[in-house]
Every structure is written in structure tokens, then in C-alpha cells.
C-alpha positions as CSV (number, residue, x, y, z in Angstrom):
1,M,0.0,0.0,0.0
2,R,1.8,3.1,-1.2
3,R,1.7,6.3,0.8
4,T,2.7,9.9,0.3
5,S,3.6,11.9,3.3
6,P,1.6,15.1,3.8
7,T,4.7,16.9,4.8
8,P,8.3,16.6,3.5
9,S,9.8,13.4,5.0
10,R,12.3,10.8,4.0
11,F,9.9,8.1,5.4
12,A,7.3,6.5,3.1
13,L,4.1,6.9,5.0
14,V,3.5,4.5,3.3
15,S,-6.6,-30.8,31.6
16,S,-6.4,-36.5,34.0
17,V,-9.5,-38.0,35.1
18,N,-8.9,-40.6,37.8
19,L,-11.4,-43.4,38.0
20,K,-11.7,-44.9,41.5
21,E,-13.8,-47.8,42.9
22,D,-14.8,-47.9,46.5
23,E,-13.8,-51.4,47.8
24,H,-16.3,-51.1,50.6
25,K,-19.1,-50.6,48.1
26,I,-18.1,-53.6,46.0
27,A,-18.0,-55.8,49.1
28,D,-21.4,-54.4,50.1
29,G,-22.8,-55.1,46.7
30,L,-21.6,-58.7,46.7
31,T,-22.8,-59.6,50.2
32,G,-26.1,-57.9,49.5
33,R,-26.9,-60.4,46.8
34,Y,-27.2,-63.2,49.3
35,S,-29.9,-63.5,52.0
36,L,-28.3,-66.4,53.8
37,T,-29.2,-66.9,57.5
38,W,-26.4,-68.0,59.7
39,D,-26.3,-68.7,63.5
40,N,-24.0,-66.8,65.6
41,S,-21.6,-69.7,66.2
42,F,-17.9,-69.3,65.5
43,E,-18.0,-72.1,63.0
44,G,-20.8,-70.3,61.1
45,E,-18.8,-67.1,60.9
46,K,-15.7,-69.0,59.6
47,F,-17.8,-70.7,57.0
48,M,-19.4,-67.4,55.8
49,I,-16.0,-65.8,55.6
50,G,-14.6,-68.7,53.6
51,I,-17.4,-68.4,51.1
52,L,-17.0,-64.7,50.7
53,S,-13.3,-65.0,50.3
54,R,-13.6,-67.6,47.6
55,L,-16.3,-65.5,45.9
56,L,-14.2,-62.4,45.9
57,A,-11.2,-64.3,44.6
58,A,-13.2,-65.8,41.8
59,V,-14.5,-62.4,40.8
60,L,-11.0,-61.0,40.7
61,L,-9.7,-63.9,38.7
62,L,-12.4,-63.5,36.1
63,T,-11.8,-59.8,35.9
64,I,-8.0,-60.2,35.4
65,S,-8.6,-63.0,32.8
66,A,-11.0,-60.8,30.8
67,L,-8.7,-57.9,30.8
68,A,-5.8,-60.1,29.7
69,Q,-7.8,-61.4,26.8
70,T,-9.0,-58.0,25.8
71,H,-5.5,-56.5,25.7
72,A,-3.6,-59.6,24.5
73,G,-1.5,-58.7,21.5
74,R,-2.4,-55.1,21.6
75,P,0.2,-52.4,22.3
76,L,-0.7,-49.9,25.0
77,P,-2.3,-46.8,23.6
78,H,-0.1,-43.7,23.4
79,P,-1.3,-40.1,23.6
80,R,-1.4,-38.4,20.2
81,P,1.0,-35.6,19.8
82,A,-0.5,-32.1,19.7
83,P,-0.9,-30.8,16.1
84,T,1.9,-28.5,15.1
85,A,1.5,-25.3,13.1
86,P,2.2,-25.6,9.4
87,R,5.7,-24.5,8.3
88,W,5.9,-21.2,6.6
89,Y,8.3,-20.0,3.9
90,I,11.3,-18.2,5.2
91,F,12.0,-15.2,2.9
92,A,15.5,-13.7,3.2
93,G,16.0,-10.1,1.9
94,P,17.9,-9.8,-1.3
95,D,20.3,-7.4,0.4
96,R,20.8,-9.9,3.3
97,D,19.4,-7.4,5.8
98,F,16.2,-9.1,7.0
99,V,14.2,-12.3,7.2
100,V,10.5,-12.7,7.4
101,E,8.0,-15.7,7.1
102,F,5.2,-15.9,4.6
103,P,2.6,-18.7,4.5
104,S,4.2,-19.6,1.1
105,A,6.6,-17.9,-1.3
106,P,5.7,-14.3,-2.1
107,K,5.9,-12.8,-5.5
108,R,8.1,-9.8,-6.5
109,M,5.8,-7.0,-7.7
110,S,6.6,-3.9,-9.6
111,D,8.5,-1.2,-7.7
112,N,6.9,2.0,-6.5
113,E,8.4,5.5,-6.5
114,A,8.3,7.2,-3.1
115,P,9.7,10.4,-1.7
116,G,12.9,8.7,-0.5
117,G,13.4,6.6,-3.6
118,T,12.3,3.3,-5.1
119,A,10.2,0.9,-2.9
120,R,10.6,-2.8,-3.6
121,N,7.5,-4.9,-3.1
122,Y,6.9,-8.6,-2.3
123,V,3.3,-9.9,-2.0
124,L,1.4,-13.1,-1.2
125,V,-2.3,-13.5,-1.7
126,K,-3.7,-16.5,0.1
127,D,-7.1,-17.6,1.6
128,G,-8.6,-14.1,1.4
129,L,-5.6,-12.4,2.9
130,T,-2.8,-10.4,1.5
131,F,0.7,-10.4,3.0
132,R,2.9,-7.6,1.8
133,L,6.4,-6.4,2.5
134,H,7.9,-3.4,0.9
135,F,11.1,-1.5,1.8
136,I,12.8,1.6,0.8
137,D,16.1,3.4,1.6
138,T,15.6,6.7,3.4
139,G,18.9,8.2,2.3
140,L,19.9,8.6,6.0
141,D,23.2,7.4,7.3
142,P,22.7,3.7,8.3
143,G,24.7,4.3,11.6
144,S,23.0,7.5,12.5
145,R,20.3,8.0,15.1
146,E,17.9,9.4,12.6
147,G,18.5,6.3,10.4
148,N,17.5,4.0,13.2
149,Q,14.4,5.5,14.7
150,L,11.1,7.0,13.4
151,P,10.5,10.7,13.4
152,L,9.0,12.1,16.6
153,D,5.9,13.2,14.8
154,F,5.5,9.9,12.8
155,R,2.4,8.7,14.7
156,R,0.7,12.1,14.3
157,E,1.4,12.2,10.6
158,M,0.1,8.7,10.2
159,L,-3.2,9.5,12.0
160,E,-3.5,12.7,9.9
161,H,-2.9,10.7,6.8
162,A,-5.7,8.2,7.8
163,R,-8.1,11.0,8.6
164,E,-7.7,12.7,5.3
165,R,-8.6,9.5,3.5
166,G,-11.6,8.6,5.7
167,W,-9.9,5.6,7.3
168,T,-11.1,4.4,10.7
169,V,-8.0,3.8,12.9
170,V,-8.7,1.1,15.5
171,R,-5.2,1.1,17.0
172,A,-2.1,3.2,16.6
173,E,0.9,2.6,18.8
174,L,4.6,3.3,18.8
175,V,5.9,-0.2,19.9
176,H,9.5,1.0,20.0
177,R,11.3,4.1,18.9
178,N,11.8,2.4,15.5
179,V,8.6,0.3,15.3
180,Y,5.1,1.6,14.7
181,E,1.9,-0.5,14.3
182,Q,-1.5,0.5,13.1
183,E,-4.8,-1.3,12.6
184,T,-7.2,0.3,10.2
185,W,-10.5,-0.1,8.3
186,S,-10.2,1.4,4.9
187,P,-13.3,2.2,2.8
188,M,-13.4,0.6,-0.6
189,K,-13.6,2.8,-3.7
190,S,-15.7,0.3,-5.6
191,N,-18.1,-0.3,-2.7
192,A,-18.7,2.7,-0.5
193,A,-20.6,0.6,2.1
194,G,-17.7,-1.9,2.5
195,S,-14.3,-1.6,4.1
196,L,-11.1,-3.6,4.2
197,H,-9.3,-4.4,7.4
198,Y,-5.5,-3.8,7.6
199,I,-2.8,-4.4,10.2
200,E,0.4,-2.7,9.4
201,R,3.9,-2.4,10.9
202,D,6.6,0.1,10.1
203,V,10.2,-0.6,11.0
204,V,13.2,1.7,10.5
205,R,16.7,0.3,10.8
206,H,20.1,1.0,9.2
207,G,18.6,3.9,7.1
208,R,16.0,1.7,5.6
209,Q,12.2,1.6,6.2
210,Y,10.3,-1.7,6.1
211,I,6.5,-1.7,5.9
212,L,4.7,-5.0,6.5
213,T,1.0,-5.2,5.8
214,C,-1.6,-8.0,6.5
215,A,-5.0,-7.3,5.2
216,S,-8.3,-9.0,4.5
217,L,-9.5,-9.1,0.9
218,I,-13.1,-9.7,2.0
219,P,-15.1,-6.6,2.6
220,D,-16.1,-6.0,6.3
221,K,-14.3,-9.1,7.5
222,K,-11.4,-8.8,9.9
223,A,-8.0,-10.2,8.9
224,D,-7.1,-13.4,10.8
225,A,-5.3,-12.0,13.8
226,S,-3.2,-15.1,14.5
227,L,-1.9,-15.3,10.9
228,C,-1.2,-11.5,10.8
229,R,0.6,-11.6,14.1
230,R,2.7,-14.6,13.0
231,F,3.7,-12.7,9.8
232,L,4.5,-9.4,11.5
233,D,6.3,-11.0,14.5
234,S,8.5,-13.1,12.2
235,F,10.2,-10.1,10.7
236,R,13.8,-9.6,11.9
237,V,16.5,-7.2,10.7
238,T,19.7,-9.2,10.5
239,G,22.1,-6.5,9.6
240,E,22.9,-3.6,7.4
241,P,21.8,-3.8,3.8
242,Q,24.4,-5.2,1.4
243,P,23.2,-4.4,-2.1
244,Q,24.3,-7.0,-4.6
């Protein structure tokens, strides 16, 4: 998305469930099945205890046997691993100054002319989203303070730029002295009742400005926040530009 600064500027405004059995309840259930009447003699008690013991032993033996037959020859079940996020395409800058991840390989688009020079563009359109990266040299010394931070009035200029074009700014924050992020709804020219949702990040480093944009191509539908965040957060400056 190309921008033109309203004022002279070198920057392109552009959870286990445990199952337990109560042994007392099992014993109560087994003895409750029989209404045998016994005298209170010691021999009677011994006889009753013997029957119950043999009955419990028989039940346990049957249970163990059934379990053994059920699981014979079967490996113990193993928990399934949690699904992993699909791998993205790692795109390295042509001047070896940055890396960023796209869902798949982006395409090189035609260059744009901006106040500071020529902006190079890389774009991927996928699943109703567009992922865009463009960058431009500001002409500032790569080692200077000015070449490694945004102008003090950058946020104000961006908001003024959005107001002039009728955009609705949801969020605008200076994340770091050289990183700015803005979330915007932009009215469509072909459909006055519809708007497109954008999340954009501006980064300045070593005298170069990088603009990353993640936008929905479906009117009035927000861009997938998780995909946009993955795209934006994957960007890293790896060094000073080394033009080939």
C-alpha cells in the first residue's frame, strides 16, 4: 500500500480423570446379593468368611482374565501428539538485511516510487488475505540516530494521513522508537458501504524503512489476527543492507 507523506519526509508513510472404585461398596454389593441366614456360632462365621473370600477371589480372577484377553497382543495406547502449526516459507531479503516468514513464497511485484526513492514490493495473496512487504532506503546514514528511529511526529502524521482518506483507525501505537503498528479499516472505492481491514507495521533500521501489511480481501471481514501476528512478528532485521 503506497503512501505519500503530507509533509516533507524521508519516510514513506507508506486438563487426567482418575477413576476410583470404593472397595467397601463392591463388598457391600456382593454380600447384599445373598440373604443367607447363619447362626452366631464361631464355625458359622468362619464358614461365611470362607465363602465370601472364595467368591471375591473368583471375581478378581475372572476380571483379570477378561482384561488379559482384551489386551492380548495389543500395544498400550499412546497419547497423540499435539498438532503442530504448518511450516511457513522463510524469505530472506535480497540485500541480506532481513528475514520474514510468509505462508508460502511471495511474488516480486513492480516497484513504487516514493519520496525517498524506489520501494521494492513482495506480495502473497492466500485464503482471502494479502501479506505484503515493501522496503525503501531513506537516504539517511545507516549508523545515525535518525536512520534507526522513526521521526518524533510519525504517529501524528500517520493519523492525519488516515483522517484525510476517511480511514477508521482502531489502534495506533509506537511499539518501539523504530517500530510503529496501526490497525485500520479502509473504505473501498468500488463499494462505498464496504471496508477492508488492515494491520500494518513500520520498522526503521540502518537507514531503511520496512513496511509489513496484513489485510483482509473480503469486505467488512477482519483479517485473521493469528496469521497476521505470525507474519508481523516473524520479521527480523539481520544486519545492514548489502546491495548485490
